[in-house]
C-alpha positions as CSV (number, residue, x, y, z in Angstrom):
1,M,0.2,0.3,-0.1
2,K,2.1,2.8,-1.1
3,T,-1.1,5.7,-1.8
4,F,-4.1,7.2,0.2
5,T,-6.0,5.7,-2.9
6,D,-4.6,2.4,-2.3
7,Y,-5.4,3.0,1.5
8,L,-9.3,4.0,1.1
9,N,-10.0,0.7,-1.7
10,T,-8.5,-1.9,1.5
11,I,-11.7,-0.4,3.0
12,E,-15.4,-2.3,2.4
13,D,-17.8,-0.1,4.4
14,P,-18.4,2.4,1.4
15,D,-19.9,4.8,4.5
16,K,-16.6,4.8,6.2
17,R,-14.3,5.1,3.1
18,L,-16.2,7.9,2.1
19,R,-16.0,9.9,5.4
20,M,-11.7,8.3,6.1
21,Q,-11.7,9.9,2.3
22,E,-13.8,14.1,2.7
23,L,-11.0,13.8,5.8
24,L,-8.0,12.9,4.0
25,A,-9.1,15.5,0.8
26,H,-10.3,18.0,3.5
27,I,-6.8,17.9,5.0
28,K,-5.1,18.4,1.6
29,A,-7.0,21.3,-0.1
30,K,-6.5,23.5,3.5
31,F,-2.6,21.8,3.2
32,P,-1.5,21.2,0.3
33,Q,2.0,21.5,1.3
34,L,1.4,18.2,2.8
35,K,3.2,15.1,1.6
36,E,0.6,12.7,2.2
37,E,2.7,8.9,3.3
38,I,1.2,5.5,4.1
39,K,3.2,4.2,6.9
40,W,2.4,1.8,9.3
41,H,-0.8,1.0,7.0
42,Q,-2.2,4.3,8.1
43,P,-2.5,7.3,5.9
44,M,-1.0,10.7,7.3
45,F,1.1,13.5,6.4
46,S,4.1,15.0,6.9
47,D,6.0,18.6,6.4
48,H,9.4,19.2,5.4
49,G,9.8,15.3,6.1
50,T,8.3,15.7,9.8
51,F,4.9,14.0,10.9
52,I,2.1,16.5,11.3
53,I,-1.2,14.4,12.0
54,G,-2.0,10.9,11.1
55,L,-5.6,8.6,11.0
56,S,-6.1,5.2,11.7
57,M,-10.0,3.9,11.4
58,A,-11.3,1.4,14.5
59,K,-14.2,0.1,14.9
60,N,-16.8,2.6,16.1
61,H,-14.1,6.1,15.3
62,I,-11.7,7.2,13.3
63,S,-8.7,7.9,15.8
64,V,-6.8,11.6,15.0
65,A,-3.4,11.3,16.8
66,P,-1.1,14.2,16.2
67,E,2.4,14.4,18.3
68,S,1.8,13.7,21.7
69,N,2.7,16.6,22.7
70,I,0.1,18.2,20.7
71,I,-2.9,17.1,22.2
72,P,-2.8,18.7,25.5
73,N,-3.0,22.3,23.9
74,F,-6.4,21.0,22.5
75,I,-7.8,19.1,25.2
76,T,-10.4,21.8,26.0
77,D,-11.2,22.3,22.2
78,I,-11.4,17.7,22.1
79,E,-13.6,17.3,25.0
80,E,-15.8,20.3,23.8
81,S,-16.5,19.2,20.5
82,G,-17.4,15.6,22.5
83,Y,-14.6,13.5,21.5
84,S,-12.7,11.0,24.0
85,H,-9.2,11.5,23.6
86,T,-5.1,10.1,25.5
87,Q,-2.1,11.5,25.6
88,G,-1.7,10.7,21.5
89,L,-5.1,10.8,19.9
90,F,-8.5,11.5,19.9
91,R,-11.3,9.8,18.4
92,V,-14.1,11.2,16.4
93,K,-16.8,8.0,16.7
94,W,-18.9,7.0,12.9
95,T,-21.6,9.0,14.0
96,D,-20.1,12.3,15.3
97,A,-20.0,15.7,13.1
98,V,-15.8,16.1,12.0
99,N,-14.9,19.4,13.6
100,Y,-12.6,20.8,11.0
101,D,-12.0,23.9,13.0
102,L,-10.6,22.0,15.7
103,L,-9.0,19.9,12.8
104,D,-7.4,22.3,11.0
105,K,-6.4,24.6,14.5
106,M,-3.5,21.7,15.5
107,I,-2.8,20.4,12.1
108,A,-1.5,25.1,12.2
109,F,0.0,24.8,15.0
110,T,2.0,21.4,14.6
111,I,3.2,22.7,11.4
112,D,4.4,25.9,13.2
113,A,5.5,23.8,15.9
114,K,8.1,21.6,14.0
115,K,9.8,24.3,11.7
116,G,13.0,23.4,13.1
117,V,13.0,19.4,13.5
118,T,14.6,17.6,11.3
119,K,13.7,13.9,12.3
120,F,10.2,12.7,11.3
121,W,9.6,12.6,15.0
122,G,10.1,14.6,17.5
């Protein structure tokens, strides 16, 4: 699996495939400078070789995962959106609306925070 299309083609449920496709397309449209990558069988975005955000599917939700040091900056917004979270991700249930403003703020924050980073993680 090398492309987002390859990844999306592995999703059997058409509703879940569409939902993931919409989420990936939104990020790509809003942040066209980000590179699309598949790593560990998951779609993710990087900038100048450093990780920005990744997505993965579970039975009941999509996990949205920036690096773990990013989540604490958005705990209030995550909780106000009704999402559960851990130190490294928040979960958007298949029945939840996606808070694109939160997603965009988190990605923009991460891009800015990682301007000088030269490693994939960190």
